[in-house]
N, C-alpha and C positions, 0 to 999 in steps of 0.2 A: 386567573393568574394570580399565584401566591406572591405575597409581600411580607418580608421580616423587617420590623423596625426595631431595632436593639439600641438600648442606652447603656453607656458605660460611665462610671464614675471615677472619682479621684483614686481610689484603691488600685484600679486598673491602670490609669493612666500614669500614675507616679512610678510605676515598675516597668522600666523599659523592656525587660525580657517578656514578662506576662502580657504586656501590650502587643509586642509584636507577634507572639504566639496567638493571641486572640484575633489579631488581624488577619492572619493567614486563614484561620478557620472561617471568619466573617466573609472573607472574599470567596471561600469555597462553596458558600451556601448557593442553592440554586434559586432560580428565580428573582424577582425584584427585591431590593434592600435599601434600607435607610440606616444610617448610623447617627446617633445623638450622643453627644458627650458634654460632660462637665468640665471643671477646670483643675481638680486636684490641688495640691498644696502650692504650685507654682506661682498662682495668683497671690497668695498670702506671704510667700517668700518676697516676691518682688515689691509688694507693698510694704514690708518691713525694711527692705534695703533703701526704699525711697522715702522712708520716713513716714508712711501713711498707716495709721492705725486700722487694723481690720476690726469690725465689730460683727458678731452674729448674735441673732436673738431667735430661740428655738430652732438652731441649725440653719436659719436664713440669713444671709448676708446683708447688712444694711449697706446700700450702694449710694454713698455720696458722690459727687462729680470726680473728684480725684479717683476713687475706688472704681467708678465706671471706666475711666480711661485705662487703669491697670487691667481690668477684666477683659477690656475690649483687645488690648494688647496681647494678653496671655491666650484667651479663649480663641478669640476670631484669628489671631496671629500664630503665635508659636506652637501651641496646640494643635490647631485645626490644620495647619500646612504640613506640620509634621506628620500626621495622621494620614493626610491625602497623599503625601510622598511615600510613605511606607505602603500604602495601597496600591498605589500606582506600580510599585515595585513588584508586586505579585499578581499584576495583569487585571486589577480591579479599577475600572474607569471612573475612580472617585472625583467629586467636585465639592469643594469646601465652601460652606455658605453660613450666613446668619439669615435671621427671619428677615432681615431688610433686604437681603439680595433676592431679585425677581418678586419682591412684596410678598414672599411665602408666609410669614407669619407676622400678623399685626396685633399689636397688644395695647392695652391701655395702663398708664402709670397707676401704680396702687394707690387707692386714696389714703390720706392720712386719718387713722382712728387714734387708738391708743399708742401706736408705734408709728413712726415716718420711717419707712423703710427705704426712702430716697427713690432712686432711678431704677425701679424693680417694676417690671412688667407682669400683668395678670392677663389670661388667655381666656376668651370665651368661645361659644359654639361658632362664631363668625370668623375666627381668627385665622384659621388657616385657608390657604388658597388651593384648593385641590386640583383645579385645572391645570395650574402652572406646574405643579409638582408632577402630574400624569404627563405632561409634554416632556419634562427631564428625564422622567423614568423610560418612557417609550423611545426617547433618543439614546438609551443605552448609557445614562449617566447613574452613578451611585452617589446620591446626595450625602454628605457629612455635614451636619449641622452643629454649630456651636451654641451655647445657651444665652443668646442674645436675640432680641427681637427688636421692633422699632414701632412708634406710635403713629406713623403715616405723616408726621408733621416735623420730621428732621431729627427726632430725638431717638438714640439707641436706648434700650432697656435691659437690664439683667433679669433673665427669666428662669425659674426652676426647669433643669433638664429634664427630670422625671414628668413633669406637667407638659413640656413640649413633646416628649415622645408619646404621651398619651393622647393629647390632642390630635397628633399626626395620625395615629392609629384610628382614632375615631372617625376622622374627615375622610380617611382613605378606604374605610371599610365599606363604604357603598360601591367601590370600584374593584377592590381586590380582596382576596381571602387574607385577611390581615393576623399576623401574629406579631403581639407585643412581648419583648424579652428585656427584662432588666437584668443585666450583668454586674456582678459585683465580686467580693473576695470569697463569700461563702458558698457552699454547695446549692442553697436556696434557704427557704425558712426553715429554722432549727427549733425543735422542742427545747434542746439545751444548748445555748448560744456557744458553749465550750466543747461541745461534742459533734463533730462533722458527720457522725452515724446517725445522728437523731434527727435526719431530714424528714421533713413533713412532705409528702408527695403530692398531696391535693388538698386544697381548702375551699369550701365554699363559704357563702356569707354567714350562715349559722356558726361554723367552725371558728370563723374570723372573729366574731363576736366572743365566743368562749376563751380564744387565745388571748384577746385583748384584756378581758376581766381578769385572767390570769397572769398579766403581766409578761406573758411569753412573747408577745408582740408588742413592742413600744419604741418611743423615740423615733429616730429617722425612719423606720420602716413603716410607720403609720401612713403618712401621705403617700408613700409609694403604693402600698396597698389599696388605699382609698381610691388613688386614680386608676389602678388596675381593674377594681370592680366596676367602677363607672365606666370604663372602657369596654367591659364585657357587657354591661346593661346596653350599651349604644351600638352594639353590633361586632365589636372585634371578636375574630374566630377563637383565640386563645391568647392568655397571658400567662408568661413563664418567668420565674426569678430563679437565677441560677450562677453558677460559678463561671467567670469569664474563660478560663482555662479548659472548661469541659465543654465548650459551646460545639466543638466537633462531634459531640455525641449526637446532636441533632442530625448531622449529615449522615451518620451511621444508623439513623432510626432508632437509637437507644434512648432510654429514659433520662431525662435531663432536668434537673432542678425540681422547683415546686410548681406545679400547674393550678391555676386559679380557675374555679369553675361556678356556674350559677347553682349547680347542685352535684353531688357525687353520686 
């Protein structure tokens, strides 16, 4: 059985029209599917309104206890439930979750080294509970995960959504023909960030190293692609990076986004 695990980020979530178009395409995909979402700008906006300073280091949020309360409200509450309601409206039987629900994703609080990231969770090979997830999928539900996990001792943890999506794909690859898809605002990995027509259709590890050396791939794309190649090495059938509002091309069997592979 095929399984699509799709991650969407803030640039999709923050645009209501794009989000609803994407959710219709997501609902139309055949087979089992799981959606993972980040938080967009709403968490930062709410924190500012509440007088809580948002701190980012290398694109990662520093999560003190006040920030954790905000991201829990926004990620697991406002955003997650709006997505679930929108999917239910197009006959997709979505169920909104964090990693704490059903003990689906167990994480460890990131240890303090040079930077104290606060209540941030790291995932390892034993974090995902595939048996419980299979039961949910087999029962006809479509899980929608927000970017929160737990430590098993009562503490919620803010966790990178890209990492959650990759870990889910790896854990479920033993049971399903799993495709991992990262959706964002670009058509995929671009040779020229300002030219949508410069899409790189396929990248293997050797090409990836070349693109990094030339600074064509940098910043926030690096952890995304690192996670993707790890997932492929661990048995995930395919990893694709593409534009959220072009997801419907998959249903039509058209070429979509940038496909990552072990070789070309």
